[in-house]
C-alpha positions in Angstrom: 98.7 97.7 76.3 101.2 95.1 75.3 102.1 92.0 77.4 105.9 92.7 77.6 105.3 96.1 79.2 103.3 94.7 82.1 105.6 91.7 82.6 108.6 93.9 82.8 107.3 96.1 85.6 107.6 93.8 88.5 110.7 91.7 87.9 112.5 93.1 90.9 109.6 92.6 93.3 109.7 89.4 95.4 106.6 87.3 95.0 104.9 87.1 98.4 102.4 84.7 99.5 99.1 84.8 101.3 97.7 82.2 103.7 94.1 83.0 102.7 93.0 85.0 99.7 90.1 87.3 98.9 89.3 89.2 95.7 89.2 92.9 96.3 88.9 94.3 92.7 88.1 92.7 89.3 87.9 94.0 85.8 87.0 92.2 82.5 87.2 93.7 79.1 83.6 94.1 78.1 84.5 94.0 74.4 86.4 90.7 74.6 84.3 88.0 72.8 86.5 85.0 73.5 86.7 82.1 72.9 87.6 80.9 76.4 91.3 79.9 76.7 92.2 76.2 76.5 95.9 76.4 77.0 97.6 78.9 79.5 101.2 80.0 79.9 101.8 80.9 83.6 104.2 83.7 84.6 105.1 84.4 88.2 107.0 87.6 88.5 109.7 87.4 91.2 113.3 88.3 91.7 113.7 84.8 93.3 114.1 82.1 90.7 113.1 79.3 93.1 110.0 81.2 94.2 109.0 81.7 90.6 109.5 78.1 89.7 107.5 76.8 92.7 104.7 79.3 92.0 104.4 78.5 88.3 104.7 74.7 88.8 102.0 74.8 91.5 99.6 77.0 89.6 100.0 74.9 86.5 99.2 71.8 88.4 96.1 73.4 89.9 94.9 74.4 86.4 95.5 70.9 85.1 93.6 69.5 88.0 90.7 71.7 86.9 90.9 70.4 83.4 92.8 73.3 81.8 96.0 72.7 79.9 98.8 74.9 81.2 102.6 75.3 81.0 105.2 77.1 83.2 107.0 79.9 81.5 110.3 79.6 83.3 111.3 76.7 81.1 111.7 79.1 78.2 111.4 82.7 79.5 114.0 84.3 81.7 113.5 87.5 83.8 115.4 89.7 81.3 114.1 88.3 78.1 112.6 90.5 75.4 109.3 90.4 73.6 110.9 88.1 71.1 111.2 85.4 73.7 107.7 86.0 74.9 106.5 85.5 71.3 108.6 82.3 71.0 107.1 81.0 74.2 103.5 81.5 72.9 104.3 79.9 69.6 106.2 76.9 71.0 103.7 76.1 73.7 100.6 76.9 71.6 99.2 79.0 74.5 96.2 81.0 73.7 96.3 83.0 77.0 99.0 84.2 79.4 98.4 84.4 83.2 100.7 86.9 85.0 100.9 87.3 88.8 102.9 90.0 90.5 103.0 91.8 93.9 101.1 95.1 93.9 101.8 96.2 97.5 102.8 95.0 100.9 101.4 96.7 104.1 102.3 96.0 107.7 99.6 95.8 110.3 100.6 96.1 114.0 98.2 94.8 116.7 98.8 95.5 120.4 96.8 93.4 122.9 96.9 94.7 126.5 98.3 92.5 129.1 96.7 91.5 132.4 95.3 94.5 134.4 97.5 95.4 137.3 97.2 97.4 140.5 97.9 101.1 140.7 101.3 101.2 142.3 101.8 104.8 143.3 104.2 107.4 142.2 107.9 106.4 142.2 108.8 110.0 143.1 106.6 109.9 146.2 104.0 112.5 145.2 100.2 112.3 145.6 97.9 110.6 143.1 100.0 107.6 142.3 101.6 108.6 145.4 104.0 107.5 148.0 103.4 104.3 149.9 101.8 102.6 146.9 105.2 102.3 145.2 106.2 99.8 147.9 103.9 97.2 146.2 101.2 94.9 147.5 101.4 93.2 150.9 104.2 90.7 151.0 105.8 91.9 147.8 107.4 95.3 148.5 109.8 97.4 146.5 111.4 96.4 143.2 110.5 92.7 143.4 106.8 93.4 143.6 106.9 96.0 140.9 109.0 93.7 138.7 106.5 90.8 138.7 103.6 93.2 138.1 105.4 94.7 135.1 105.7 91.3 133.4 102.0 90.6 134.0 101.0 93.9 132.4 103.3 93.7 129.3 101.2 94.0 126.1 101.4 91.4 123.3 102.5 92.9 120.0 101.9 91.1 116.7 103.0 92.2 113.2 101.5 90.8 110.1 102.0 91.7 106.4 99.0 92.2 104.1 100.0 91.3 100.6 98.1 92.5 97.5 98.7 90.5 94.4 97.6 91.4 90.8 96.8 88.6 88.4 96.1 89.4 84.8 95.0 87.3 81.8 96.3 88.3 78.3 95.0 87.2 75.0 98.0 85.6 73.3 96.7 86.4 69.8 96.2 90.2 70.3 98.6 90.6 73.3 96.0 92.7 75.1 94.8 92.3 78.7 91.3 90.9 79.0 90.9 90.2 82.7 92.6 91.6 85.9 91.9 90.9 89.6 93.5 92.1 92.8 93.7 89.8 95.8 94.7 90.3 99.4 95.9 88.0 102.1 98.3 87.7 105.0 101.9 87.1 104.0 103.3 83.6 104.2 106.6 81.9 103.3 104.8 78.6 102.3 104.7 79.3 98.5 103.0 76.0 97.4 100.2 76.4 100.0 99.5 80.0 99.2 99.6 79.3 95.5 97.0 76.6 95.8 94.9 79.1 97.8 95.2 81.7 95.1 94.5 79.2 92.4 91.4 77.8 94.2 90.1 81.4 94.5 90.8 82.5 90.9 90.1 79.4 88.7 86.4 79.2 89.5 86.1 83.0 88.8 88.0 82.6 85.5 85.5 79.9 84.5 82.5 81.9 85.6 83.7 84.9 83.7 84.2 82.9 80.5 88.0 83.4 80.5 88.8 79.7 80.5 86.8 76.8 79.3 
């Protein structure tokens, strides 16, 4: 599997962010012998140029803070560039590995919390069960006005969150083959620097433990 193919797949997908990140799946090429990478080119796949730049700059900074040399790809590689440009990026930067992050899926979660319990008011049509006089409301608050206040108290609280799954892969620049892939999940966020730091703080220690970076 060549680097260009995987990089081209997600160019029209907006890079989303996650306020907290957890690893859900991980794969490492059992036949890859290293050596651990010392200089990484970072590619954030997004149809937003500003999102890509912020992501790459932030992840590069986090790698450098961890003692790993890194470079952002946007300085030389555009979203529609061919494999020739990828090769030029690798040669000009001296990168021995490429880190690529893209969106894998986005799922909405809807949570409904019940409102305050209210009194049974009776049937508005005057029948039994709910029935009759109860519709007039509690003492001192009859008719529509009593019903109206009770309706507000019982209104449920609805929250909608987006769970974003990201895929991050590491490619050996010499062989252009993938050697490490993880999927991460988190709740969507528009704060790209913060969520990128969260992703980096989750992945960098794992990359080091797995022998992918020095």
